[in-house]
Structures are given as structure tokens and as C-alpha cells.
N, CA and C atoms as a LAMMPS dump frame, in Angstrom:
ITEM: TIMESTEP
0
ITEM: NUMBER OF ATOMS
267
ITEM: BOX BOUNDS ff ff ff
-5.0000000000000000e+02 5.0000000000000000e+02
-5.0000000000000000e+02 5.0000000000000000e+02
-5.0000000000000000e+02 5.0000000000000000e+02
ITEM: ATOMS id mol type element x y z
1 1 1 N -393.111 -93.446 -385.058
2 1 2 C -394.014 -93.189 -383.951
3 1 3 C -395.123 -94.244 -383.949
4 2 1 N -395.442 -94.758 -382.791
5 2 2 C -396.485 -95.761 -382.645
6 2 3 C -397.749 -95.065 -382.133
7 3 1 N -398.872 -95.314 -382.808
8 3 2 C -400.14 -94.716 -382.39
9 3 3 C -401.233 -95.778 -382.326
10 4 1 N -402.129 -95.585 -381.368
11 4 2 C -403.292 -96.459 -381.237
12 4 3 C -404.401 -95.844 -382.071
13 5 1 N -404.927 -96.607 -383.012
14 5 2 C -405.957 -96.128 -383.932
15 5 3 C -407.363 -96.592 -383.541
16 6 1 N -407.452 -97.749 -382.875
17 6 2 C -408.773 -98.317 -382.568
18 6 3 C -408.674 -99.158 -381.31
19 7 1 N -409.718 -99.064 -380.473
20 7 2 C -409.846 -99.916 -379.3
21 7 3 C -411.299 -100.358 -379.176
22 8 1 N -411.487 -101.602 -378.797
23 8 2 C -412.811 -102.117 -378.48
24 8 3 C -412.77 -102.517 -377.01
25 9 1 N -413.652 -101.911 -376.221
26 9 2 C -413.631 -102.067 -374.78
27 9 3 C -414.93 -102.689 -374.273
28 10 1 N -414.82 -103.5 -373.244
29 10 2 C -415.969 -104.075 -372.561
30 10 3 C -416.188 -103.238 -371.304
31 11 1 N -417.352 -102.608 -371.205
32 11 2 C -417.649 -101.643 -370.139
33 11 3 C -418.912 -102.069 -369.401
34 12 1 N -418.928 -101.842 -368.1
35 12 2 C -420.143 -101.954 -367.296
36 12 3 C -420.466 -100.562 -366.785
37 13 1 N -421.72 -100.11 -366.978
38 13 2 C -422.1 -98.771 -366.534
39 13 3 C -423.523 -98.788 -365.988
40 14 1 N -423.859 -97.805 -365.143
41 14 2 C -425.252 -97.672 -364.699
42 14 3 C -426.12 -97.187 -365.865
43 15 1 N -427.436 -97.226 -365.707
44 15 2 C -428.334 -96.793 -366.782
45 15 3 C -428.167 -95.306 -367.116
46 16 1 N -427.77 -94.522 -366.155
47 16 2 C -427.518 -93.094 -366.378
48 16 3 C -426.046 -92.831 -366.222
49 17 1 N -425.385 -92.138 -367.124
50 17 2 C -425.944 -91.476 -368.289
51 17 3 C -426.387 -92.492 -369.35
52 18 1 N -427.271 -92.034 -370.244
53 18 2 C -427.736 -92.928 -371.305
54 18 3 C -426.622 -93.142 -372.336
55 19 1 N -426.885 -93.987 -373.323
56 19 2 C -425.862 -94.356 -374.315
57 19 3 C -425.337 -93.151 -375.087
58 20 1 N -426.221 -92.238 -375.48
59 20 2 C -425.789 -91.064 -376.234
60 20 3 C -424.889 -90.173 -375.388
61 21 1 N -425.295 -89.901 -374.161
62 21 2 C -424.49 -89.063 -373.27
63 21 3 C -423.137 -89.705 -372.98
64 22 1 N -423.124 -91.025 -372.822
65 22 2 C -421.881 -91.753 -372.567
66 22 3 C -420.931 -91.615 -373.76
67 23 1 N -421.446 -91.818 -374.975
68 23 2 C -420.63 -91.678 -376.19
69 23 3 C -420.085 -90.262 -376.339
70 24 1 N -420.938 -89.281 -376.108
71 24 2 C -420.497 -87.884 -376.208
72 24 3 C -419.385 -87.584 -375.213
73 25 1 N -419.508 -88.107 -374.004
74 25 2 C -418.485 -87.895 -372.986
75 25 3 C -417.15 -88.511 -373.348
76 26 1 N -417.166 -89.701 -373.927
77 26 2 C -415.919 -90.351 -374.345
78 26 3 C -415.335 -89.639 -375.562
79 27 1 N -416.177 -89.304 -376.528
80 27 2 C -415.696 -88.627 -377.746
81 27 3 C -415.083 -87.27 -377.441
82 28 1 N -415.547 -86.613 -376.392
83 28 2 C -415.078 -85.266 -376.063
84 28 3 C -413.618 -85.215 -375.631
85 29 1 N -413.021 -86.343 -375.264
86 29 2 C -411.628 -86.313 -374.801
87 29 3 C -410.617 -86.31 -375.947
88 30 1 N -411.073 -86.473 -377.178
89 30 2 C -410.172 -86.447 -378.332
90 30 3 C -410.703 -85.539 -379.422
91 31 1 N -409.811 -84.992 -380.202
92 31 2 C -410.213 -84.044 -381.255
93 31 3 C -410.963 -84.712 -382.401
94 32 1 N -410.636 -85.973 -382.683
95 32 2 C -411.234 -86.64 -383.853
96 32 3 C -411.785 -88.025 -383.521
97 33 1 N -412.147 -88.259 -382.27
98 33 2 C -412.599 -89.591 -381.864
99 33 3 C -413.955 -89.929 -382.464
100 34 1 N -414.055 -91.147 -382.976
101 34 2 C -415.324 -91.722 -383.429
102 34 3 C -415.672 -92.828 -382.437
103 35 1 N -416.861 -92.742 -381.863
104 35 2 C -417.245 -93.675 -380.804
105 35 3 C -418.518 -94.405 -381.205
106 36 1 N -418.488 -95.721 -381.094
107 36 2 C -419.658 -96.542 -381.365
108 36 3 C -419.924 -97.391 -380.126
109 37 1 N -421.177 -97.401 -379.683
110 37 2 C -421.555 -98.125 -378.477
111 37 3 C -422.644 -99.136 -378.809
112 38 1 N -422.483 -100.357 -378.309
113 38 2 C -423.499 -101.389 -378.437
114 38 3 C -423.832 -101.894 -377.039
115 39 1 N -425.122 -101.873 -376.682
116 39 2 C -425.559 -102.434 -375.406
117 39 3 C -425.685 -103.943 -375.591
118 40 1 N -424.926 -104.686 -374.807
119 40 2 C -424.924 -106.137 -374.916
120 40 3 C -425.918 -106.792 -373.965
121 41 1 N -426.032 -106.221 -372.771
122 41 2 C -426.93 -106.766 -371.746
123 41 3 C -427.404 -105.641 -370.851
124 42 1 N -428.61 -105.826 -370.3
125 42 2 C -429.141 -104.882 -369.323
126 42 3 C -429.731 -105.672 -368.165
127 43 1 N -429.538 -105.147 -366.952
128 43 2 C -430.269 -105.687 -365.818
129 43 3 C -430.942 -104.518 -365.113
130 44 1 N -431.374 -104.694 -363.9
131 44 2 C -432.125 -103.646 -363.216
132 44 3 C -431.329 -102.365 -363.018
133 45 1 N -430.017 -102.489 -362.802
134 45 2 C -429.209 -101.319 -362.45
135 45 3 C -428.089 -100.991 -363.429
136 46 1 N -427.673 -101.943 -364.249
137 46 2 C -426.485 -101.726 -365.074
138 46 3 C -426.69 -102.17 -366.523
139 47 1 N -425.744 -101.74 -367.358
140 47 2 C -425.685 -102.136 -368.759
141 47 3 C -424.267 -102.608 -369.069
142 48 1 N -424.146 -103.696 -369.798
143 48 2 C -422.858 -104.155 -370.316
144 48 3 C -422.743 -103.639 -371.741
145 49 1 N -421.612 -103.006 -372.055
146 49 2 C -421.434 -102.337 -373.339
147 49 3 C -420.221 -102.855 -374.08
148 50 1 N -420.295 -102.752 -375.399
149 50 2 C -419.129 -102.881 -376.275
150 50 3 C -418.9 -101.474 -376.795
151 51 1 N -417.771 -100.883 -376.458
152 51 2 C -417.46 -99.517 -376.852
153 51 3 C -416.281 -99.541 -377.809
154 52 1 N -416.499 -99.057 -379.024
155 52 2 C -415.434 -98.982 -380.019
156 52 3 C -415.054 -97.516 -380.195
157 53 1 N -413.764 -97.231 -380.046
158 53 2 C -413.261 -95.867 -380.194
159 53 3 C -412.187 -95.888 -381.27
160 54 1 N -412.301 -94.966 -382.238
161 54 2 C -411.319 -94.857 -383.312
162 54 3 C -410.871 -93.407 -383.438
163 55 1 N -409.627 -93.213 -383.855
164 55 2 C -409.099 -91.869 -384.065
165 55 3 C -407.665 -91.944 -384.547
166 56 1 N -407.097 -90.787 -384.843
167 56 2 C -405.733 -90.729 -385.369
168 56 3 C -404.705 -91.191 -384.343
169 57 1 N -404.918 -90.853 -383.069
170 57 2 C -403.986 -91.227 -382.002
171 57 3 C -404.759 -91.242 -380.688
172 58 1 N -405.263 -92.42 -380.31
173 58 2 C -406.082 -92.527 -379.11
174 58 3 C -405.241 -92.412 -377.844
175 59 1 N -405.79 -91.737 -376.857
176 59 2 C -405.16 -91.584 -375.545
177 59 3 C -405.923 -92.479 -374.57
178 60 1 N -405.365 -93.659 -374.293
179 60 2 C -406.058 -94.629 -373.445
180 60 3 C -406.368 -94.054 -372.067
181 61 1 N -405.424 -93.365 -371.455
182 61 2 C -405.637 -92.828 -370.111
183 61 3 C -406.792 -91.827 -370.092
184 62 1 N -406.886 -90.978 -371.108
185 62 2 C -407.986 -90.009 -371.184
186 62 3 C -409.323 -90.712 -371.384
187 63 1 N -409.332 -91.731 -372.232
188 63 2 C -410.558 -92.498 -372.471
189 63 3 C -410.979 -93.221 -371.194
190 64 1 N -410.027 -93.867 -370.543
191 64 2 C -410.31 -94.572 -369.296
192 64 3 C -410.826 -93.605 -368.231
193 65 1 N -410.219 -92.433 -368.142
194 65 2 C -410.668 -91.413 -367.199
195 65 3 C -412.099 -90.967 -367.473
196 66 1 N -412.441 -90.783 -368.753
197 66 2 C -413.806 -90.384 -369.119
198 66 3 C -414.803 -91.473 -368.752
199 67 1 N -414.451 -92.718 -368.993
200 67 2 C -415.327 -93.841 -368.636
201 67 3 C -415.604 -93.826 -367.139
202 68 1 N -414.549 -93.661 -366.336
203 68 2 C -414.711 -93.622 -364.879
204 68 3 C -415.55 -92.428 -364.44
205 69 1 N -415.297 -91.263 -365.019
206 69 2 C -416.042 -90.055 -364.678
207 69 3 C -417.532 -90.22 -364.981
208 70 1 N -417.831 -90.947 -366.033
209 70 2 C -419.221 -91.181 -366.434
210 70 3 C -419.868 -92.335 -365.659
211 71 1 N -419.157 -92.894 -364.692
212 71 2 C -419.713 -93.945 -363.845
213 71 3 C -419.49 -95.349 -364.344
214 72 1 N -418.71 -95.481 -365.426
215 72 2 C -418.461 -96.795 -366.001
216 72 3 C -417.254 -97.481 -365.392
217 73 1 N -417.149 -98.763 -365.674
218 73 2 C -416.036 -99.571 -365.21
219 73 3 C -415.499 -100.383 -366.391
220 74 1 N -414.214 -100.261 -366.658
221 74 2 C -413.581 -101.003 -367.751
222 74 3 C -413.356 -102.444 -367.322
223 75 1 N -413.983 -103.393 -368.025
224 75 2 C -413.794 -104.809 -367.719
225 75 3 C -412.63 -105.388 -368.497
226 76 1 N -412.524 -105.034 -369.791
227 76 2 C -411.432 -105.583 -370.586
228 76 3 C -411.23 -104.769 -371.852
229 77 1 N -410.021 -104.894 -372.393
230 77 2 C -409.706 -104.367 -373.718
231 77 3 C -409.782 -105.571 -374.647
232 78 1 N -410.8 -105.576 -375.523
233 78 2 C -411.061 -106.755 -376.336
234 78 3 C -410.399 -106.723 -377.706
235 79 1 N -410.059 -105.54 -378.186
236 79 2 C -409.422 -105.416 -379.505
237 79 3 C -408.649 -104.107 -379.536
238 80 1 N -407.484 -104.136 -380.185
239 80 2 C -406.656 -102.937 -380.326
240 80 3 C -406.041 -102.948 -381.718
241 81 1 N -406.006 -101.771 -382.344
242 81 2 C -405.292 -101.605 -383.601
243 81 3 C -404.242 -100.521 -383.391
244 82 1 N -402.98 -100.863 -383.656
245 82 2 C -401.86 -99.958 -383.445
246 82 3 C -401.087 -99.84 -384.753
247 83 1 N -400.684 -98.62 -385.081
248 83 2 C -399.862 -98.387 -386.279
249 83 3 C -398.503 -97.888 -385.848
250 84 1 N -397.496 -98.323 -386.573
251 84 2 C -396.114 -97.965 -386.264
252 84 3 C -395.452 -97.364 -387.498
253 85 1 N -394.645 -96.326 -387.287
254 85 2 C -393.871 -95.759 -388.37
255 85 3 C -394.583 -94.665 -389.135
256 86 1 N -393.849 -93.996 -389.997
257 86 2 C -394.386 -92.882 -390.795
258 86 3 C -395.23 -93.419 -391.95
259 87 1 N -396.263 -92.687 -392.284
260 87 2 C -397.088 -93.019 -393.441
261 87 3 C -397.927 -94.264 -393.273
262 88 1 N -398.361 -94.561 -392.059
263 88 2 C -399.166 -95.765 -391.819
264 88 3 C -400.582 -95.396 -391.438
265 89 1 N -401.236 -94.592 -392.228
266 89 2 C -402.605 -94.184 -391.909
267 89 3 C -403.598 -95.247 -392.21
């Protein structure tokens, strides 16, 4: 079985929700998701973010949906870690 363990995403979002609320919203779509957010740039209306999500088996569609629901826009997938086969934790 192939599972996605880590993704680093480039996101553009409005100032609201704030960084904590945004992380909580993304983390809520998975049972064991660990989410780290870094604000890279800010202007009058938006923030550019580096969002790192880790977990046992990430669901990209659910994460992408949460980002959109929270008002964010996915610019790129900058890093991915995928494991294949049994016993590859």
C-alpha cells in the first residue's frame, strides 16, 4: 500500500482566519495530522504560507478542500514524502 506521509504546500490566504485557526482547520480533516505553518510574506490583504502536513496517511483531497473552505488557494506542492509497502513507517 502506498501512503502519503508528508506534504509541504505553498498557500495564499486572506488575513482571516488567522494562522492558528487555519492550522486547526487543516488538522481537523485527519485523525493524526500534524500541521506546521510559516508565514512567508504579508501584504495588505493576503499572506503567503508554507504549510507542512504530516500523518500516517494524508488525504490530499480533504486537505485541499479544507484549504479552500478556509479561504486559501493552493499555489504549489513543494515537497512530498510517500511510503510504499508494508512496514515502512
